[in-house]
Structures are given as structure tokens and as C-alpha cells.
N, C-alpha and C positions, 0 to 999 in steps of 0.2 A: 535528415532522413525524410523523404517525401511520404505522403499518405499511402501511395501504392505499395510501399515497403512495410507498412504496419499491418499486423493481423489482429483481429478482434474476435473473441468468442462471446456470443450472447447466449445467456441461459435463462429461459423462462418457459413455464408450462402453457402459456397462452400463445397460440400460433399467430394470432393477429398482431400481438405486440412484437414478436420476433420479426414478422414481415415488415411492420412499420419501421422499426429501428434499423433493420438490415437495409431496407431500401434507402433510407436517408444517409446511412454511413457509406454504402457502396456508391452512392451518387457522388460522394466526396472523394472516391478513389480508394477507400479502405477495403482490404480483403476480409470478409466476414464469414465466420463459421457459427453454427447454431446448435443448441442442445435443449432438450425439454425437461431435464431433471439433473440433479447433482451427479449421479452415477455416470450418466452419459457425458456430462461435462468433463469429468476427470479423465475419461478415456480419450476424448478428443484433445484435451489440453496436453496430455502426455505425448500425444502423437504430433500435434501441430505447434506446440510451444508458442502460444500467442503473446503479443506485447501487452494486451489488455483483456481482462475478463470482466464482463458485466453480468452480475448474478442477481436473479430475483431471490427474495427471501423465502417465500412460501411456495414450495414445490413438492410433488409426490416423490416417493422412493427415497430421496435424500434432499433435505432442504438446503438453502443457500449457506446457512451458517455452518452446517456439518461439512458441506462441500468445500467451503473456504478453508476450514481447518485441515482437510485432507490435501488440498492443493498446496498449502504452505509446507507440507512435509516432503514435497517433490523437489529435489535439488535444482532441476532444470528450470523450475518456475519461480525461483526465489526473487528474480528481478522483474517478474511479471507484475503489473499493476492490477489489483482487484478492486472493483467498485460494486457496491450493492445498489439495486433498484428498490426503493422503499416508498410506500404510500405516505402521504403527508401525515404527520403526527405520530409516526411509528418510532418514537425515540428509543424504545426498548430494542428495536431491531438494529438501529444505528449503533448503539453501544455494544450489543452482542456481536455485531459485525466487526467492529474495531478490535474487540477482544479476540476474535477468531483470526485476525491477521489482515483484515481489509484495509485499503489505503484511503478510500473515500466512499461517499454514497451519492446517488443521484435520485432526487425525489420525483416521483411520478404522480400525476401526468406531467409531461414536459414537452415544450414546443420543440419542433425539429431543429431550428436554428440554435436554440439554447443547448440542446443535446449535443449537436456537433461541436459547438464551442467548448463544452465541458470535456468532451472526449479529446479534442485537440490539446486542451490545457493539460490534461492528464498525461497524454503521450509525449508532450514536449519535454517532460522530465526524463524520458527514456532515450532521447536522441543520441546521447553520448555514452549510453550504457549505465547511467546513474546520474545523480545530481552533482552540480558543481561543488556543493558543500562537502560531499564525501570525498571528492577528488582533491579538495584543498587541504584535507587533514594532513596528508603526507604525500611526497612524490613517489614513495615506494608502494608496493602492493600490500604491505602489512604495517600496522602501527602497534607498538608495544608501550604500555604505560602501567607500571606496577604489575599486578597479577592479571592484567587484562591485555589480550592481543586481538586486534581487529584485522581480519582478512577481507580486503575490499573486493577482491576478484570473486570470491565465493560467497559473499554476503554472510559470513559466519564469524563468530568470536570464539576465543578460548579464554575460559575463566578458571584459573588454577589448574590449567592443563586439560580441562574438559571442554570439548567442542560443542557449540550450540549454533544452529542455523536460525537466523532472525528474519521475521517478515521485513519487507523492504522499508517501511516507514519507521519501525523500531530501530533498524540498522542505521538509517539516515539521522534519526534523532540522537542516538548514542554517539555517532560519529561527529555530529555537530558539537555536542557537549564536550567530547574528548579533545576536540581540536584546540580548545583553550581551557585547560584545567584551571579551576578556580574562578573563571569568569562567570558572571551571572548573565545568562541569556534570558531576555524578557520573553513573555508569551508572543509578543508581536514579532520579535526576531525569529523565534522558532516557527511560527506560522509561515512567515515569508520564506525561510531557508528550506524547510522540510516539505511544506505543502504548496508553496508558491502563491503569488498574489491573485491568481485567477481561480483559486479553489476556495470555497467557503466551508469552513469547519467550525464546529461549536467548541465552547470552552472545555467541555468534557473530553473532547478528542485527545488533547494533549495529556490530560490526567490519566486516561485509559492507557495510553502508550507508556507513560512514565511508570505506572503501576506494573505493567507487564515487564518492563525492563528491570524494575527492582526485584520482581519475582525471580528473574534469571541471574542477575549479577549481585543481588543483595541490596540491602537498604543503605549501606554505608557510603556508597559511591555517588549517589545522586541526591543532592540536598535541595530542599524547597525553601525559597524565600517568599514568604506569604505576601500575596498581592503584587509580586514582581516577576518571578520566574524560577529557573532552575540552574544549578551548576554541578559540575563533575569534580569530585575530589578523589585523590589517590588513597 
């Protein structure tokens, strides 16, 4: 998919930041929409269904964290990538963002070329409608293992018959672990398979996503091997 076919929603209450980022992305051929608060962002996202949403954290009316949580409740946006714009040193915002369902964060200030590179790296994973890791789990559209069923088309799971819609990164992480039950996936393997080698994430990123998965499917299925990684057990 070429840049002209990708749509991006930028959300920031500072007009100069919107203009700066929009200009640099549109110059690369992306279709860009803008919003100045979380409530406006949700309305536009529902209508335009963008491939990528870049959210500022601190905004009036509805901040980025709350907006992300609401966006993740919209079925049509489950495969949409959400990245936060955060100021340097705002570790608390990054962790809160991941817990709200974000896929990544972009630290500002950021140079135009670096910004475009990060955006392209994020969008590269949507080119085939999902990551190669998820597609490799099974050839069919659903995967069943024990009391867990994974629906790859709708980015949802069924646990003991109860349907749950997962944020994109949680879904990809679970799909990776389930692809080889019992295998220990190292942190490096998880980083590369779920986030890609062009995206920099911290150690706590995986921990946050694992914790969120355990809250949804229980503690028994995902085991931690201290200092190594994680594995899925039936």
C-alpha cells in the first residue's frame, strides 16, 4: 500500500504542532485529518476510520488517555494503530498510554525526517491488514486452543464463550504466544515480532501488555520465565 492510500488522524490542542506535522506528512503523500481534542478525535475517527491516530496526551475536554480508551471500544478501529505524542521524560504518560490500548509513543520535539520514518515504520505493519506473526498462527480465520478462541478477522477472542475485543498489540502478542504453546518467547523475539525492529519500546511495554492480557484471560495461561521471556500454556 502506498502512502497515498494511508490516512492519519492527528490530535493536538496546539495548532502550530498540527500544522507542522500535517505539512511534513502530507508532503510524503499521506492523507491527514486533524482534531484539537479527544471528543473531536472520536467523531472524526468513527467517520474516517484512519490507519493511524497520533494523540497528544494533555488536551482540553478529553485528554489523550481517555480518548484512546474510547477509540479502542469502537469495533471499526480495532486494527487502527494509535501512537501517543509525549514530552521527553513523561514515563507515566507512556505507561498510561499502553494501558489505555496504545501501540507506541513518539517523543517530542522530533525532527521531521525522524517523524516520517517512525510513521512509515508504524504503518508498514498494517499493509496486509495485520502482522505476519498473526497470519502465521493458522491458515484459517480462527484459532482454537483449549478454552480460548482467537478470531483474527475481528481482532477479538472468546474465553470460556465470552467475547472480548483486544487492542491491536495485545492481540498480536497473544497470537504470537499461542502460535507455539509451551515455547518460551524471549523479550527480543517478542519485540521484533510484535513491534518490529524499527520501533523502540521500553522493557515495561511488554510487561504492561502481558499484565493486561492476564487480566482478560487469567493468570494461568501466560507464564513468566524470569530474565528470559514468556510462554503460553493450555
